[in-house]
C-alpha positions as CSV (number, residue, x, y, z in Angstrom):
1,M,0.0,-0.1,0.0
2,K,1.4,3.3,-0.9
3,L,0.0,6.7,1.0
4,I,0.5,10.0,-0.7
5,R,0.0,13.0,1.1
6,V,-1.1,16.3,-1.1
7,Y,-0.9,19.7,-0.3
8,A,-2.6,21.7,-3.6
9,P,-1.6,25.5,-4.1
10,T,-4.6,27.8,-3.5
11,S,-6.8,29.6,-6.4
12,S,-4.3,32.7,-6.2
13,R,-1.4,30.6,-7.6
14,P,-1.1,30.0,-11.5
15,D,-2.6,26.8,-12.9
16,E,0.9,25.6,-13.9
17,E,2.2,25.1,-10.3
18,V,-0.7,23.2,-9.4
19,E,-0.4,20.9,-12.8
20,Q,3.1,20.5,-11.6
21,L,1.9,19.1,-8.7
22,Y,0.0,16.9,-10.3
23,E,2.8,15.7,-12.3
24,E,5.0,15.1,-9.3
25,V,1.8,12.6,-7.7
26,Q,1.2,10.7,-10.9
27,R,5.2,10.1,-10.9
28,Q,4.4,8.3,-7.5
29,L,2.0,6.3,-9.1
30,T,3.6,4.6,-11.8
31,T,5.7,2.2,-9.0
32,D,4.6,-1.3,-8.8
33,C,1.9,-1.1,-5.8
34,H,-1.4,-3.0,-5.9
35,Y,-3.3,-0.2,-3.4
36,Y,-2.7,3.7,-3.9
37,I,-4.5,6.4,-1.7
38,V,-3.9,9.6,-2.4
39,M,-5.3,12.3,0.0
40,G,-4.7,15.9,1.6
41,D,-6.2,19.7,0.6
42,F,-6.4,19.7,-3.0
43,N,-8.1,23.4,-3.2
44,A,-10.2,22.3,-5.6
45,K,-14.4,22.2,-5.4
46,I,-15.6,19.0,-7.3
47,G,-19.3,19.8,-6.1
48,I,-22.3,17.4,-7.1
49,K,-21.6,15.1,-9.9
50,S,-22.6,16.6,-13.1
51,D,-22.6,13.6,-16.0
52,E,-23.2,10.1,-15.2
53,Q,-20.6,9.1,-17.0
54,E,-18.1,10.6,-15.0
55,R,-15.8,7.5,-13.4
56,A,-14.0,9.5,-10.7
57,T,-16.8,10.3,-8.4
58,G,-19.7,9.0,-6.5
59,K,-23.5,10.4,-6.4
60,F,-22.7,12.4,-3.3
61,G,-21.2,16.1,-3.2
62,S,-21.8,19.6,-1.9
63,G,-21.8,22.7,-4.1
64,E,-20.5,23.8,-7.1
65,R,-17.4,22.7,-9.3
66,N,-14.9,25.3,-10.2
67,E,-12.2,25.2,-12.8
68,R,-9.8,23.4,-10.4
69,G,-12.5,21.0,-9.6
70,D,-12.2,20.4,-13.1
71,L,-8.9,19.5,-13.3
72,L,-8.7,17.4,-10.4
73,I,-11.8,15.4,-11.8
74,E,-9.8,14.8,-15.2
75,W,-6.5,13.7,-13.5
76,A,-8.6,11.3,-11.1
77,T,-10.1,10.1,-14.0
78,A,-6.9,9.7,-16.5
79,N,-5.0,7.7,-13.5
80,N,-8.2,5.4,-12.4
81,L,-8.8,6.9,-9.1
82,K,-12.1,7.4,-7.1
83,I,-12.7,10.2,-4.7
84,M,-14.2,8.3,-2.1
85,N,-15.6,11.2,0.0
86,T,-18.6,11.2,-3.1
87,V,-19.3,7.6,-2.7
88,Y,-20.9,7.8,0.8
89,K,-24.0,10.0,1.6
90,K,-23.4,12.5,4.2
91,K,-25.4,15.6,5.3
92,I,-24.3,19.0,3.7
93,S,-23.4,19.8,7.8
94,R,-20.6,16.9,7.7
95,R,-19.1,17.6,4.3
96,W,-17.4,20.6,4.6
97,T,-13.7,20.2,4.9
98,W,-12.5,23.9,5.3
99,Q,-13.6,27.5,6.8
100,S,-13.0,30.9,6.0
101,P,-11.4,32.9,8.5
102,D,-14.8,34.9,8.8
103,G,-16.8,32.0,9.5
104,C,-19.3,32.8,6.5
105,T,-17.7,30.3,3.8
106,R,-17.4,26.5,3.8
107,N,-15.9,24.4,1.4
108,E,-15.7,20.8,0.6
109,I,-11.6,20.7,-0.5
110,D,-10.1,17.9,1.3
111,Y,-10.8,14.4,-0.5
112,I,-9.4,11.2,-0.1
113,M,-9.2,8.8,-3.6
114,T,-7.8,5.4,-4.1
115,N,-7.3,2.8,-7.2
116,R,-9.3,0.5,-5.3
117,P,-12.9,1.8,-3.9
118,N,-13.5,-1.8,-2.4
119,I,-11.2,-1.7,0.4
120,F,-13.0,1.5,2.0
121,T,-16.6,1.3,3.9
122,D,-16.4,4.8,5.0
123,V,-15.1,8.3,4.3
124,K,-16.4,10.8,7.2
125,V,-15.4,14.4,8.4
126,L,-14.7,14.7,11.8
127,N,-16.6,18.0,13.2
128,R,-15.5,17.8,16.8
129,L,-11.7,17.8,16.1
130,D,-9.9,21.3,17.3
131,A,-6.5,20.7,15.6
132,G,-6.1,24.6,15.5
133,S,-6.6,24.9,11.8
134,D,-9.8,26.1,9.5
135,H,-9.8,22.8,8.3
136,R,-11.5,19.7,9.7
137,A,-9.6,16.4,9.8
138,V,-11.6,13.7,6.8
139,I,-11.4,10.1,7.9
140,G,-11.2,6.9,5.8
141,V,-12.5,3.5,7.0
142,I,-11.0,0.4,5.2
143,R,-11.0,-2.7,5.4
144,I,-8.6,-5.1,3.4
145,N,-9.0,-8.8,3.2
146,V,-5.2,-10.1,2.5
147,R,-6.1,-13.8,1.8
148,K,-9.0,-12.6,-0.8
149,D,-6.5,-10.8,-2.4
150,R,-3.6,-12.8,-2.3
151,Q,-6.1,-15.2,-4.2
152,K,-6.8,-13.2,-6.9
153,C,-2.9,-12.7,-7.5
154,L,-2.4,-16.5,-8.0
155,S,-5.5,-17.0,-10.1
156,N,-3.9,-13.9,-11.9
157,P,-0.3,-15.1,-12.4
158,P,2.0,-12.2,-14.4
159,K,1.7,-12.3,-18.1
160,R,4.8,-14.7,-19.7
161,L,6.6,-13.7,-23.2
162,S,6.8,-16.1,-26.1
163,I,10.7,-15.3,-27.0
164,E,10.0,-17.2,-30.4
165,Q,7.3,-15.0,-31.4
166,L,9.0,-11.8,-29.9
167,V,11.9,-12.6,-32.5
168,I,9.5,-13.5,-35.5
169,K,7.9,-10.0,-34.8
170,K,10.9,-8.1,-34.0
171,D,9.7,-5.5,-36.4
172,E,5.9,-5.1,-34.8
173,F,7.4,-5.2,-31.6
174,Q,10.3,-2.3,-32.9
175,I,7.5,-0.3,-33.8
176,L,5.5,-0.7,-31.0
177,L,8.4,0.1,-28.6
178,T,9.2,3.4,-30.8
179,N,5.4,4.7,-30.4
180,R,5.3,4.1,-26.7
181,F,8.5,5.8,-26.1
182,S,7.8,9.0,-28.1
183,A,4.6,9.5,-25.9
184,L,6.4,8.3,-22.8
185,E,7.5,11.8,-20.8
186,L,11.0,11.6,-19.4
187,E,12.1,15.2,-19.8
188,G,12.5,16.5,-16.2
189,E,12.9,13.2,-14.8
190,D,15.1,13.6,-11.6
191,V,15.3,10.2,-10.6
192,V,17.2,7.7,-12.4
193,D,15.3,5.0,-10.4
194,E,12.2,6.0,-11.8
195,M,13.1,6.4,-15.3
196,N,14.4,2.8,-15.0
197,D,11.2,1.4,-14.0
198,R,8.8,3.4,-16.6
199,I,11.5,2.1,-19.5
200,T,11.1,-1.3,-18.1
201,T,7.7,-1.5,-17.6
202,T,7.1,-0.2,-21.1
203,I,9.1,-2.5,-22.8
204,L,7.6,-5.4,-20.9
205,E,4.0,-4.4,-21.8
206,C,5.0,-4.0,-25.6
207,A,6.7,-7.6,-25.6
208,S,3.5,-8.9,-23.8
209,E,1.1,-7.2,-26.1
210,V,3.3,-8.6,-29.4
211,A,4.1,-12.1,-28.0
212,P,2.4,-13.0,-25.4
213,A,3.3,-16.9,-24.2
214,S,0.4,-19.8,-25.1
215,K,-1.0,-21.6,-22.4
216,N,0.7,-24.3,-23.3
217,E,3.9,-22.8,-22.9
218,G,3.1,-21.0,-20.1
219,L,2.9,-24.8,-18.7
220,K,5.9,-25.7,-19.3
221,A,7.8,-23.1,-18.0
222,L,5.8,-23.6,-14.8
223,N,6.5,-27.2,-15.1
224,R,10.4,-26.5,-15.3
225,N,10.6,-24.1,-12.6
226,E,9.0,-27.0,-10.5
227,D,11.5,-29.6,-12.0
228,S,14.2,-27.0,-11.4
229,H,12.7,-26.6,-7.3
230,E,12.8,-30.2,-7.0
231,E,16.6,-30.7,-8.3
232,N,17.9,-27.7,-6.2
233,G,15.8,-29.2,-3.0
234,G,17.0,-32.7,-3.2
235,K,20.7,-30.9,-3.5
236,Q,19.9,-28.9,-0.5
237,Q,19.3,-32.0,1.3
238,Q,22.0,-34.1,0.3
239,G,24.2,-31.7,1.1
240,H,22.5,-31.3,4.7
241,Q,22.7,-34.9,5.0
242,K,26.4,-35.0,4.1
243,Q,26.7,-31.6,6.8
244,H,25.2,-33.6,9.3
245,R,27.8,-36.7,8.4
246,I,30.3,-34.6,8.9
247,C,29.5,-33.3,12.6
248,R,28.8,-36.8,13.8
249,A,32.0,-37.8,12.5
250,G,33.9,-35.0,14.3
């Protein structure tokens, strides 16, 4: 599980700063992780769902959407994230998360979003917490069935590649790889490990798309792994027996 905390620039700052923030957070979403939770002060009002085709929001909200809200919805949709505040029905008095210094304006601008909505059971605002801030705390309640998720991973193993097909279709693979790399934004990357992860992931995705292993090839590979494991296990057992005899002889 990866938790990402966000504090977005206020409406007085240029949109470029907000876009830079989302790009930075998006780079954190490229690493291999099963659960992502992005939360914090987004300084954006998403309001009530206006389009039934909108995937990033649920049925519930408050107020009206502003431009920063549109930008947030667009970004969340592109990253397959669900804004969990909008999933659960709450009273208006339990939705707002920020209050102006004069107490006249209240907005819902703090959100919790995730790529796995099914792990959440509730998202709520604490209205009695005095934290010395103009924001109220937002709490997400999650429940993870580790055994069920492990079974899903075992029933959907990683895709294997057919090396023979990859050699035969090398031209197709090269074209697809070139197109993917041309769309891959590597400029401005400061961390070498992140660049390496993105490049490696792109290569593997292209290879599995062009030359996926057939079911028989996958079974053969699995059998080879099992045979190798048994062989190594036998050698280790022989080694332990030999070591045991040496110890006893000493």
